[in-house]
N, C-alpha and C positions, 0 to 999 in steps of 0.2 A: 504494500500500500504506500502511496506517495505521502510525503509529509504534508501536514496541514499548514496553510497560511494562518496568520493571526485571525483573520476574519472567519476562516473555516473552523478554527479552534473555538472561537466564540459561539458559533452556531452549534457545533457538536456538543460542547460542554454546557450550553445554556448559562454561561457565566458572562459577566460584563468584561469588556475589553480591559479595563483597569485591573480587574481581578486577575486575569491571565498575565498581564504585564507585571503586576506586583509579585506573582508567584515566580515568574522568570527572574526578576531582579533579586528576589530573596533566596534564590537557589532551590526552591521547592519544585520547580518545573524546569527541566533542561530544554533548551532550544538553541538551534544554530541560526546563523544569519546567512543569506545568500549573498552573491556578489553585489547586489543592489541594496543591501542592508535590511532586507525584509526577513522577518522571523520565519523559520521552517520548524515545525513542531511534529515530532514523531507521534502518530496516533496512539501507540501503546503507552507512550510517556504521558500524553494528555489524559488518557483514561486511567492511568495509574493514580494520578493526582485527583482527577475528577471522574469517578466511575460513571459510565453511561446509565441513563435511566431508560426504562422501556418506553418505546414510542407507540402511540396509538396510530391507527391507520391514517387519521387526519393529519397528525403531526408529521408522519413520514411523507405524505404527499406535499405538505407545505415545505418541508426540508428539501425534497427533490426539486421543487419549483424554484426555491431560493438558490440552490446550487446552479441550476440551469441559468438563472438570471446573472449570478456572479460570474459564471464562466463565459457568458456572452458579452460581458463588459470589456 
């Protein structure tokens, strides 16, 4: 699985962007940066710190549409 961007990590974890950034800065969540300075977060690392919750069918559909929108930008 490809690493998550910060935006994808926010969506997947259902946490605020500042929560994710604070966890990275405090060393609770490890993340690398790409050549453009954007965070790349391994999904297993994200889910270690913020375990996934079960998604209902409606949440899954909303998530799929959000990802399609993000990827089209």
